[in-house]
N, C-alpha and C positions, 0 to 999 in steps of 0.2 A: 404693740405696747412694749416699752423698754423693760428689760429685766430689772427686777428689785423694786419697781414702782408698785405703790399700793393700788390695788384694783378692787372695785366694789361694784357689783351689779345690784340695783335696787328696783324692786317691782312691788311697790306698796310697802308692806311690812317684810316681805321676803328679801333676803340679801344674800349675795355669794361673794366670798373674798378668800384669800389665803390666810389661814389661821395665823401663821407666824408673823404676818404683816400687821396684825391688829394691835399689837403692843410692842414698844421699842425698849431696849435696854438703856439703863442709865447707870454709868459707873458708880459703884459703891452703894447701889440701891436695890430695892425690890420695887417693881412697878406693877400695878394691877389695873385691869380694865374689866368691869362688869359688863357682860354681853347680854345676860338675861337675869332679871330680878322679879320673881314671882312669889306668891304666898307658898307655893308648893316646892320651890327650890330656886337655886341660882347657878349660873354658869359664868365662871370668872377666869380670865386669862391673865397670867403672871409672867414677868420677865425678871430673872434673878441674875445679878451681876456675879461673877466668880467669887465664891467665899461668902456670899451672902445666904441668909436663911431665915427661917421662922423657928423660934424656940418651942420647946416641948409645950403642948397645950392639948386640950380635948374639945370636942364639939359634940353637941347633942344629936347630930344627924349623920347618917352614912354619907361618904363622899367617894367619888371616883376621880383619880388623878391620871391624866394623859400627858405624856412628854413628847411634844411635837419637834423638839430641837434641843440639843445639848445633853449634859449629863448631871444627875442629881442623886443625892443620898437621902432616902426617906426612912425614917425610923418609925415603926408602929409597934407599940407595946414592947419596946426595948429590942426589937428585931430590926436589923438593918437590911434595906433593899437598895441596891445600886440600879438605878434606872437610866436608860439612854433613849434616844430618838425612837418613837414608835411604841415604847413601853407603857403599860398601864397598871395601876394598882388600886385596890379599894381599901379605903380607911374606915373601918366600922365605927359606929356612933360610940361615944364615950370612952374610947380607947386613946391613950396618949400617943401623940405623933409629933414629929418634928421634921423640918425640910432643910437641906443645905446644898448649895451649888458646888459640886465638885469642879465643873466648868460652867461658864454661863449657860443658862438653859431657860426654856419657857415651859410653862405648866398650865394646862387647862384643868380647872377644878369644877366638878359638877357636884353640887350638893343637894340631896334630896330631903326635903322637910317633912314629907308625909309618907 
């Protein structure tokens, strides 16, 4: 298989793929793709163009952020975290948080609703 091509192995509901290939960057934008959406939680992959972000907000559920590619600044309760490829951070429920792309980056967000 050629390098960089999207590859997906599908066996019924089971699938295998390269995480970073499941969402593409779009200049000047934040792109998202929901991978799992259940009553108990969601798994969403984001691609942030450099300089893009999400303004400060809160969510009623705990969330885990994993950075598979790039660099981000995530602020949680006014404390800044500089995250790069392979880093992970937990955003506690009801705490204000914001996200900004230092360089273009991808983020997987796992939100647990129960």
